[in-house]
C-alpha positions as CSV (number, residue, x, y, z in Angstrom):
1,X,12.1,2.6,2.5
2,X,13.7,5.9,3.5
3,X,12.7,7.4,0.1
4,X,9.1,6.3,0.9
5,X,9.1,8.0,4.2
6,X,10.4,11.2,2.6
7,X,7.8,10.9,-0.1
8,X,5.0,10.4,2.5
9,X,6.2,13.4,4.4
10,X,6.3,15.6,1.4
11,X,2.8,14.5,0.4
12,X,1.5,15.2,3.9
13,X,2.9,18.8,3.6
14,X,2.0,19.5,0.0
15,X,-1.3,17.6,-0.4
16,X,-3.9,19.3,-2.5
17,X,-6.8,17.4,-0.9
18,X,-7.4,15.4,2.2
19,X,-10.4,13.4,3.3
20,X,-11.5,10.4,5.4
21,X,-13.9,9.1,2.8
22,X,-11.2,7.2,0.9
23,X,-11.1,9.4,-2.2
24,X,-9.5,7.4,-5.0
25,X,-8.4,4.6,-2.7
26,X,-9.4,1.0,-3.4
27,X,-12.3,-0.6,-1.6
28,X,-11.5,-2.1,1.8
29,X,-13.2,-5.4,2.8
30,X,-16.3,-4.5,4.8
31,X,-15.3,-6.8,7.7
32,X,-11.8,-5.3,8.1
33,X,-12.7,-2.5,10.5
34,X,-10.3,-0.3,8.5
35,X,-10.9,3.2,7.2
36,X,-8.9,5.1,4.6
37,X,-7.0,8.3,5.2
38,X,-6.7,9.8,1.7
39,X,-4.4,12.6,0.3
40,X,-4.0,13.6,-3.3
41,X,-1.4,15.6,-5.0
42,X,-1.3,16.3,-8.7
43,X,-2.0,13.0,-10.5
44,X,-1.1,10.8,-7.5
45,X,-3.1,9.3,-4.6
46,X,-1.7,8.5,-1.2
47,X,-3.9,6.1,1.0
48,X,-3.4,4.8,4.5
49,X,-5.6,2.0,5.8
50,X,-6.1,2.9,9.5
51,X,-7.2,0.7,12.4
52,X,-9.8,2.0,14.9
53,X,-6.9,3.1,17.2
54,X,-5.5,5.3,14.4
55,X,-2.5,3.1,13.7
56,X,-1.6,2.2,10.1
57,X,-2.3,-1.3,8.9
58,X,-0.9,-0.7,5.4
59,X,-0.5,2.1,2.9
60,X,-0.4,2.6,-0.8
61,X,0.7,5.2,-3.3
62,X,-0.9,5.3,-6.8
63,X,1.0,7.2,-9.5
64,X,2.0,7.0,-13.1
65,X,5.5,5.8,-12.2
66,X,6.4,3.3,-9.5
67,X,8.5,4.8,-6.6
68,X,9.6,1.3,-5.6
69,X,11.9,-0.9,-7.5
70,X,11.6,-4.6,-6.4
71,X,14.7,-6.7,-6.2
72,X,14.3,-10.3,-7.0
73,X,16.5,-11.4,-4.1
74,X,14.1,-9.7,-1.7
75,X,11.1,-11.8,-2.7
76,X,9.2,-13.1,0.2
77,X,5.6,-14.3,-0.2
78,X,3.4,-14.7,-3.2
79,X,-0.1,-13.2,-3.1
80,X,-3.1,-12.1,-5.1
81,X,-4.5,-8.6,-5.0
82,X,-7.8,-8.1,-6.9
83,X,-7.1,-11.1,-9.1
84,X,-3.6,-10.1,-9.9
85,X,-0.7,-12.3,-8.8
86,X,2.0,-10.4,-6.9
87,X,5.2,-11.0,-5.0
88,X,5.7,-9.3,-1.7
89,X,9.3,-8.1,-1.2
90,X,11.1,-7.9,2.2
91,X,12.3,-4.5,3.4
92,X,13.7,-3.4,6.7
93,X,13.7,-0.6,9.1
94,X,17.1,0.0,10.6
95,X,15.6,1.5,13.8
96,X,13.1,-1.4,14.2
97,X,14.7,-4.7,13.5
98,X,11.8,-6.7,15.0
99,X,9.3,-5.2,12.5
100,X,8.6,-7.0,9.3
101,X,8.3,-4.8,6.2
102,X,6.7,-5.9,2.9
103,X,6.1,-4.0,-0.3
104,X,4.6,-4.9,-3.7
105,X,3.4,-3.3,-6.9
106,X,0.1,-3.6,-8.7
107,X,-0.4,-2.4,-12.2
108,X,-3.7,-0.7,-12.7
109,X,-5.8,-0.8,-16.0
110,X,-5.4,3.0,-16.5
111,X,-1.6,2.7,-16.7
112,X,-0.9,3.8,-13.1
113,X,0.9,1.7,-10.5
114,X,-0.1,1.1,-6.9
115,X,2.9,0.7,-4.5
116,X,1.6,-1.1,-1.4
117,X,3.6,-1.4,1.8
118,X,3.1,-2.6,5.3
119,X,5.0,-2.8,8.6
120,X,4.1,-5.4,11.2
121,X,5.5,-7.3,14.1
122,X,6.0,-11.0,13.1
123,X,2.7,-12.3,14.7
124,X,0.7,-9.7,12.8
125,X,2.4,-10.1,9.4
126,X,0.0,-12.8,8.0
127,X,-3.2,-11.1,9.1
128,X,-2.0,-7.7,7.8
129,X,-0.9,-9.2,4.4
130,X,-4.4,-10.8,4.2
131,X,-6.1,-7.4,4.8
132,X,-3.9,-5.7,2.1
133,X,-4.6,-8.5,-0.4
134,X,-8.4,-8.2,0.2
135,X,-8.6,-4.6,-1.3
136,X,-10.4,-4.1,-4.6
137,X,-9.6,-1.4,-7.1
138,X,-12.5,0.4,-8.8
139,X,-11.8,-1.4,-12.2
140,X,-12.1,-5.1,-11.5
141,X,-9.8,-6.2,-14.3
142,X,-6.2,-5.6,-13.6
143,X,-3.4,-6.1,-16.0
144,X,-0.9,-8.8,-15.2
145,X,2.9,-8.5,-15.2
């Protein structure tokens, strides 16, 4: 997770484009109340789904190569994102032991990979997972892994 934070920081500093319109981010469910914060750098897209108060519900990074390597022993929940079955993997934040961390990968039809992550207190984990799983990528047919 620390690599993700470093990556997110470097994207924030070196982004080529920033917008609130969602850019190349997937579609959020209309009833979610979430909006995208979008940053692009090179061939990658960094998206943060923000609540009305500005806090992050979940985020994703779309690139040619996954920056997350799932470990089978960390599998937690199964889920479906835009028709593709996924496993969510547990992570941890050393400074916040009461926060649940989940990450997954979604292969996109154009060969890129979406690394999706979220951090939530235990009572908010299921609703936040549901919001993340309700996103829809521009191409409706995703490859399966």
